[in-house]
N, C-alpha and C positions, 0 to 999 in steps of 0.2 A: 472445626472446619467441616463444611458440608461434604458428604461423600460424593466425589465427582462422578461415580457410576450410578448414583441413585437420582436420576433426573427424569422429568416427565417427557412423554412423547410429544412430537410436534402436533399443533392443531391440525384437524382434518383437512383444512383448506390448503395446507402446505404439503402434507405428506402425499406420496404416491403409493398406490396399492402395491403390497408385496415388495416394497423398497426398504432397505435398512434405514433406521432413523439416526440422525446425527446425535440425538441425545441418548445416552446409554450405549452409544456406538462410537461416534467420533470422540466423545470425552471419556471413553472407557480406556484406561491405561493399558489394559491387556491387549487392546487392538491397535495400539500405536505402531507405527512402522518400525521395522527392525533397526534401520539406520535413519536417524533424523538429522535435522540441520546441524552441521559441524561434526557429525559422526562421533558424538561424545560418549564417554564411558557412562554406564548406567547410573552411577551415583550423581551425575549432573543432569539427568533427564527425567527423573520421576515427576509425575504431575503434581503431587503434593509439595515437593520441595522446590520446584522450578519457579522462578519469578517470571520468566518469559514463556509464552506459549506461541508456537508457530502454527498457523492455520493454512494449509494448502487448499485452494479453491480452483480446481481445474476446469473452469468454464470459459468458453469464448464464443458464446452464442450471439453476441451483439457486436462483434468486431466490424470495423468500418472498411477494412481493405483486405489484407491477407490474413487468413486464420492461422492458428498454431499456438496461440497464447495458452491454450488448455494444457500444453506441455511445459509451460514456463515454471510453475512451482516446483515440479520434480527436478527440472534442470538446475534450478537454483540450489536445491538441496544436494543434488549430486555434485555440483561444482564446489560446494562449501567444504567438501572433503579435502580440497587442494589448499585451503587457507591455513595459515599459521594461527594457533590459538592465542598467541601473544600478539597484541597490536603495538607495533613499534612507535607509532605516533601518540597513542594514548598511554603508552608505557605500562600496560596492564593487560590482563586476560579477561575480556568481558564474559566469557562462558561461565565463569565462577558463580555468576548469579543463578545459574541453572536454566537450561533451555529444553523445554519439552516440545516435541513435534507431534501434532495430532495426525491421525490418518486423514486422507482427503475428505472434505465435505461431500456428501452425496449430491450429485448433479441432477437437476431437473431440466431435461432438454426441452427447448421450445416454450418455456414459461419463465420469462424474465421476472415477473412479479413474485412468483413462488421462490425463485432463486434469491431475490433480494430479501424476502421474508426469512428464508432459511439462514442466510449469512447473518442477518440481524440477530436472530435468536441464538445462534451458536456464539456470536461475539458477546451478546448480553450475558449469557450463562458464564462465560469466562470472566467478564468484568465483575460480575457479582461474586466471583471467587478471588477477586483482587489480583488478577493476572495482567501482565503487560502483554497485550495482544499484538502480534505481528502477522499480518495477512499477506499471503503470496498468491497473486493471480496467475493465470486468468486475465480476462479483459477488464477494462476499467469499470464495467458494471458492478464488479465485485465490491467496489468501495462504497456503493450507495447504502447497502444494508449495514455495512460495518460502521459507517459514519453515523447513521441513524441510531445505532446502539450506543455509541459514545455520546452523541448529542443529548439523548434522553437522560443520561447520567451526569453530564457536564454541560448544562444549558448555556453557560457563558463562554464556551470554548471557541477558538478560531480553527479554521482549516487552512493549512499551507499546502497548496498544490504545486508540484514541480512537474512540468509537462510541456510538450511542444504545442499542444492544442488547448484552446480555451474550454472546450466541452461545455458550452453554455447554450446549446440549442434547446429549445423547449421540447422539440420532438425530432426524431430522426427516422426516416422511412416509415412514418406513421406510428412510431412508438415513443412514449415519454420516458421509457426505461431503456437506456442504451449507453454504451461507452461514450457516445457523443453528447450525452445529456447529464453526465455525472455531476458537473458543477452547478447546473441549473437546479437539479434536485437537491444538491447539498445546501444551496442558499435558502431553500424552503425550510430547512430545519436548523441551519447554522448560518445566519446572515453575515458573519464576519469571516472573510476569507482573503487570502493573498495568493495570487497566481503568478508563477515565476517561470521564465524560460519560454514564454509563449512566442510562437512564430507562425501560427496558422489559426485563423478564425474567419468566419463568414461575415458578410456585411451586416446582417441582422444581429449577430453576436457583437460586432463592433459598436453598433448603436446601443445595444443593451448595456455594454460596459460604460459608455458615455452617459447614458441616462441614469444609471444606478451609481455612477461614480465609483466603480469597482477598483480595487487595488490590483493592478496588473502590470507586470514588468516584462517587456519584450526582450527576447534574447539579443536582438540587435542593439538595444540600449546598453545591455550588460556588456556586450563585446566592445562597444564604443568607450565605456568607462574603463574597461581593462586596458584598452589601447592607450589611455591617458594615465595609466598607473593608478586608477581610482577604484574603490570598492564601496562608494557611498550607497549603492543600491542595497547592500546587505543590511546596513543600519536602518534604511528606510523600510525594508521588509519587516525586520524585527519590531520596529516601532508600531506597525499596523496590527500586530498580533496581540491577542489577549494573553493573560498569564498562563492559560492552559491551551495547548495546541495539539491537534491531530494532523499528521503529515501523510499525504497521499502522493506517491511518486510513480509517475508513468515513465518507464525506462526510456521512452523516446524523447524525454527531455534532454538526454545526452546527444551530442553530435553523433551521427551514424558512423563516422570514422572510428569512434570509440565503442559504440554499441550498435552494430548493424542488425542485430537479431531482434527486430521488432516488426510487426506487421504494418505500421504506419510511420515510416521514417520521414524526417524533415531535415534538410540541410541547415547548417548554421546554428547547431545546438550548443549546449553547455559543455564545459570540460569537467573532468573529475574534480578538480579543486574548486571550481565555481560552486559545485553542489556541496562538497564537504565543508568549505569555508562557511557557506550559508548555514548548514546544519549545525556546525560547531557554534556559531553565534546564537542560533535559536535555542539550542539546548543549554547554553550558558546563561541565557537570560529568561527563559520560559520553561514551563514544565511540559514536556512532550508526553502525551498520554498513551500514544500508540501510533502505529504507522502501517502502511501497506506499500508493496512494490508490485506493479502490474505491467502487463503488455509485453513481457519478454516472450519472444517466439523462437525457440531453438530450431524450429523447422527451417527458419531463414538462415540462421547462423548459430552453430551449437558449440563453439569452442570458447571464444573470447567473451562473448556477451553474457553467458551465464556466470562466468567468473567475476565479471564486473558487478553484476547484480548481487551475487552472493557476498562479495566484499562490502558492498553498500549496505546490505542488511546487517551484517555483523558490525560494521563501523557505527551504524546508527543505534544499534542496541547498546554498544559501548558508550556512545555519547549521551544517550537518553538516560541511562541508568548509572551514570558515574557518581 
């Protein structure tokens, strides 16, 4: 195995002068946080032995409404201390695969392109070391570089987006790189995607969905099926996905009564078991390559929301690596 501390510096167009580099820094086990995700004993957290690597990205430079998502990754890690290591529904302890938490990726303020490049390179370095990468945002811009790294190595994969917003704008406030453009940029490198839980999109986005015949499930339709005691939508989503799937979860997919801690809440969202039942079906029938959880804002609500997000992360690790 390649020594994880012996890594090249970032290209000059990404690096900032006098700023610590994510290579040889972020991936340096000696610089890992003292307490990582789930606050595990050291024997389960070594970089070389861990199957899972958690990557905190505290960036919210392209949030569309209220800021604060930069604090989301740390809030999820802090809240994970409250979780039981044993998952009663899975009837096992997912942490036994080993979970290593990196120190946060160095942030480049005011430069979305450089931030995307940096997250892509960090993710790629981990994938080349056969790690299961879990990225914690940060705003949804975080996912663009991560998805690019996965798509380069898995060109036939699909992306499953669980989100309140379609995020299909070609640009937002003059920028093509934004939390509002994540899925438009994703489709450029990964044309197979399923969008679930959507309840907010612009008229141009609606036209784009119709013209491209995109696979999109409105939250209202999911609620209507639930009211009839049906879950046909889950099978429909699974059927649209390729054998390999990357999952990106915006925490505002959940109804704000469950997760108020997000900068862009939308009423009428998904429930806990809507999301877990979907993820259970996807992981049972497809290979989930990795995932991210983004847009948690503990500045809005810092008690319940981080716990829900942390449990979601741990649950999906258990489902994906069973």
